[in-house]
C-alpha positions as CSV (number, residue, x, y, z in Angstrom):
1,M,-23.4,-15.2,-15.4
2,T,-19.9,-16.1,-16.3
3,T,-17.1,-17.2,-14.0
4,T,-15.0,-14.1,-14.8
5,K,-17.8,-11.7,-14.1
6,R,-18.8,-13.6,-10.9
7,A,-15.0,-13.1,-9.9
8,F,-15.3,-9.5,-10.5
9,L,-18.1,-8.8,-8.7
10,H,-16.8,-11.0,-5.8
11,G,-13.4,-8.7,-6.2
12,I,-16.0,-5.8,-5.6
13,R,-17.8,-7.1,-2.9
14,D,-14.7,-7.9,-1.1
15,G,-13.1,-4.4,-1.9
16,M,-16.0,-2.6,-0.2
17,P,-14.9,-2.2,3.5
18,F,-11.8,-0.4,2.1
19,I,-13.7,2.6,1.4
20,L,-14.0,3.4,5.4
21,V,-10.5,4.3,5.0
22,V,-9.5,5.1,1.6
23,F,-11.6,8.1,1.3
24,P,-10.2,9.6,4.4
25,F,-6.9,8.6,3.8
26,A,-7.2,10.4,0.5
27,M,-8.5,13.6,1.7
28,L,-5.5,13.6,4.3
29,F,-3.3,13.5,1.4
30,G,-5.0,16.1,-0.3
31,V,-4.8,18.6,2.9
32,V,-1.2,17.6,3.5
33,A,0.0,18.2,0.1
34,T,-1.8,21.5,-0.5
35,E,-0.4,22.6,3.1
36,T,2.9,22.0,1.8
37,G,2.6,23.9,-1.1
38,L,1.5,22.0,-4.0
39,S,-1.5,23.5,-6.0
40,T,-4.6,21.3,-6.4
41,I,-3.9,20.2,-9.8
42,Q,-0.3,19.3,-8.6
43,T,-1.9,17.1,-5.8
44,F,-4.6,15.8,-8.0
45,I,-2.0,14.5,-10.6
46,F,0.2,13.0,-7.9
47,S,-2.4,10.8,-6.6
48,I,-2.9,9.4,-10.2
49,A,0.6,9.2,-11.1
50,V,2.0,7.6,-8.1
51,I,-1.5,5.7,-6.3
52,A,0.6,5.2,-3.3
53,G,-0.3,6.7,-0.3
54,A,2.6,5.7,2.0
55,A,5.2,6.7,-0.7
56,Q,3.1,9.9,-1.2
57,F,2.9,10.8,2.3
58,A,6.7,10.1,3.0
59,A,7.8,12.7,-0.2
60,I,5.6,15.5,0.9
61,Q,6.8,15.7,4.5
62,L,10.5,15.4,3.0
63,M,9.5,18.4,0.5
64,A,8.0,20.0,3.5
65,D,11.3,19.8,5.1
66,N,13.2,20.9,2.0
67,A,15.2,17.7,1.9
68,P,17.1,17.2,-1.5
69,V,15.5,15.9,-4.6
70,L,17.3,12.4,-4.4
71,I,16.5,11.7,-0.6
72,V,12.7,12.5,-1.7
73,V,12.9,10.1,-4.4
74,A,14.8,7.5,-3.1
75,T,13.0,7.6,0.0
76,A,9.7,7.3,-2.1
77,L,11.4,4.2,-3.8
78,A,12.2,2.6,-1.0
79,V,8.8,3.0,0.6
80,N,7.2,1.5,-2.4
81,L,9.8,-1.3,-2.7
82,R,7.3,-3.6,-1.5
83,M,5.4,-3.5,-4.3
84,A,8.4,-5.7,-6.0
85,M,7.7,-8.1,-3.2
86,Y,3.9,-7.9,-3.8
87,S,4.3,-8.2,-7.3
88,A,6.8,-11.7,-6.8
89,S,4.6,-13.1,-4.5
90,I,1.6,-12.9,-7.1
91,A,3.4,-13.7,-10.3
92,P,2.9,-17.3,-9.9
93,Y,-0.6,-16.9,-9.7
94,L,-0.7,-14.9,-13.1
95,R,1.3,-17.5,-15.1
96,G,-0.1,-17.6,-18.8
97,V,-2.3,-13.8,-18.3
98,P,-1.2,-11.5,-21.2
99,F,1.7,-9.0,-20.6
100,W,-0.4,-6.0,-20.9
101,K,-2.9,-7.2,-18.5
102,R,-0.4,-7.9,-16.1
103,A,1.3,-4.2,-16.4
104,A,-2.3,-2.6,-16.1
105,M,-2.8,-4.7,-12.8
106,S,0.8,-3.3,-11.9
107,Y,-0.8,0.4,-11.8
108,I,-3.7,-0.7,-9.5
109,L,-1.4,-2.8,-7.1
110,V,-2.0,-1.3,-3.5
111,D,-1.7,-3.1,0.0
112,Q,-5.4,-3.7,0.0
113,N,-6.0,-5.6,-3.4
114,Y,-2.4,-7.1,-2.8
115,A,-3.9,-8.5,0.6
116,L,-7.3,-9.7,-0.6
117,G,-5.8,-11.1,-4.0
118,L,-3.1,-13.1,-2.4
119,T,-5.4,-14.8,0.3
120,K,-8.1,-15.5,-2.6
121,F,-5.5,-17.2,-4.8
122,E,-4.1,-19.2,-2.0
123,T,-7.7,-20.4,-0.8
124,E,-8.9,-21.0,-4.5
125,P,-6.3,-22.2,-6.4
126,K,-8.4,-23.3,-9.4
127,M,-9.2,-20.1,-10.4
128,S,-8.6,-19.7,-13.9
129,G,-5.9,-16.8,-14.8
130,S,-9.2,-14.0,-16.3
131,E,-10.9,-15.2,-13.1
132,R,-7.9,-13.7,-11.1
133,V,-7.2,-10.7,-13.0
134,A,-11.0,-10.1,-12.7
135,Y,-11.0,-10.4,-9.2
136,F,-8.0,-8.4,-8.5
137,T,-9.6,-5.4,-10.9
138,G,-12.8,-5.7,-9.1
139,S,-11.2,-5.3,-5.8
140,M,-10.0,-1.6,-6.9
141,T,-12.9,-0.6,-9.3
142,V,-14.8,1.2,-6.4
143,N,-11.4,2.5,-4.3
144,M,-9.5,3.6,-6.9
145,P,-11.9,6.5,-7.9
146,L,-12.4,7.5,-4.3
147,W,-8.6,7.6,-3.8
148,Y,-8.7,10.1,-6.8
149,S,-11.8,12.1,-5.6
150,G,-10.7,11.9,-1.9
151,T,-7.4,13.7,-2.9
152,L,-9.1,16.2,-4.8
153,V,-11.9,17.2,-2.0
154,G,-8.7,17.4,0.5
155,A,-7.0,19.6,-1.9
156,L,-10.0,21.5,-2.7
157,V,-11.1,22.2,1.3
158,G,-8.0,21.8,2.9
159,S,-7.8,23.6,6.3
160,R,-11.6,23.7,6.5
161,I,-12.2,20.5,7.6
162,P,-12.6,20.2,11.2
163,P,-10.0,18.9,13.2
164,E,-12.0,16.9,15.2
165,Y,-12.9,14.5,12.0
166,A,-9.3,13.2,12.8
167,L,-8.8,12.1,9.3
168,D,-5.5,10.8,10.3
169,F,-7.0,7.7,12.1
170,A,-7.4,6.4,8.5
171,V,-3.4,5.9,8.0
172,P,-2.7,3.6,11.1
173,I,-6.0,1.7,11.1
174,T,-5.5,0.7,7.4
175,F,-1.9,-0.7,7.7
176,L,-3.1,-2.5,11.0
177,A,-6.1,-4.1,9.5
178,L,-3.5,-5.5,6.5
179,V,-0.7,-6.3,8.3
180,G,-2.5,-8.0,11.5
181,P,-4.0,-11.0,9.3
182,M,-0.4,-11.7,7.5
183,L,1.5,-12.7,10.9
184,K,1.0,-15.9,10.2
185,T,4.5,-16.9,11.2
186,A,7.5,-16.7,13.6
187,A,9.4,-15.0,10.7
188,H,6.5,-12.5,10.0
189,V,6.4,-11.9,14.0
190,M,10.2,-11.0,14.1
191,A,10.3,-9.1,11.3
192,A,7.2,-6.7,12.6
193,L,8.6,-6.6,16.0
194,T,12.4,-5.5,14.5
195,S,10.7,-2.9,12.5
196,I,8.7,-1.4,15.3
197,V,11.6,-1.3,17.6
198,M,14.4,0.1,14.8
199,A,11.9,2.8,13.8
200,L,11.5,4.1,17.6
201,L,15.6,3.6,17.9
202,L,16.1,5.5,15.0
203,G,13.5,8.1,15.1
204,F,16.5,10.7,15.4
205,V,17.7,10.2,11.9
206,P,17.1,13.0,9.6
207,Y,14.6,13.1,7.0
208,D,13.1,9.9,8.4
209,L,15.4,7.8,6.9
210,G,15.6,5.7,10.1
211,L,12.2,4.2,9.0
212,I,14.3,2.9,5.7
213,L,16.8,1.4,8.2
214,A,14.3,-0.1,10.1
215,A,12.7,-1.7,7.2
216,V,16.1,-3.0,5.9
217,A,16.9,-4.5,9.4
218,A,13.1,-6.0,9.6
219,M,13.7,-7.7,6.3
220,I,17.1,-9.2,7.2
221,V,15.8,-10.3,10.5
222,G,12.7,-12.1,9.0
223,A,14.8,-13.9,6.3
224,Q,17.1,-15.1,9.1
225,V,14.1,-16.5,11.1
226,E,12.5,-18.2,8.3
227,L,16.1,-19.8,7.5
228,M,16.5,-20.9,11.1
229,V,12.9,-22.5,11.0
230,K,13.7,-24.0,7.9
231,G,16.7,-25.4,9.1
232,R,15.3,-26.9,12.4
233,A,12.6,-28.4,10.2
234,T,15.2,-30.5,8.1
């Protein structure tokens, strides 16, 4: 077995635990989107075109509140701004990888495989570019089809899903599982605490824009704490 194929299979293996949350997360989006007024085909295409759960939920909620189109688009882009930061952090590990491969990887870049990929690349620095691409792709090989199919099932079944199934558990559990292990420094912890406090304080801001303001404040605090720590170290 080639090292590239082995890396691909390891990616599939490491991504398997996320099956427990990806499918119900996608089903929940399908339910919410159709209840908001989108057709089944519109909901399905939405997931294929965007493949970004948090941004999709933010956009759907604003659409349900009849928010202006500009607010909907700006909020979705702001929520997905973290993808730009994800890209910047893993870009150094993909030097020499052809542009078309990196472009394809950007489509399947989500919170889960970013966390898996970054951890893998940091702990195994001797991996080749092709092995990193294979691992990254493998981690989404199962989860991406589940996101599509879960959205479709949720859109088709809709309100017939019993409320006791509590599909909405998938959203907080997914992000807690991702964020928790990544709080490695004082800057990370302070940024997380700032986002929590500010989100609660700004809950009154219309169109959920308080979440965006909380995210901005968290990034500022995190950056300042990191600068302070580096200053003391020197």
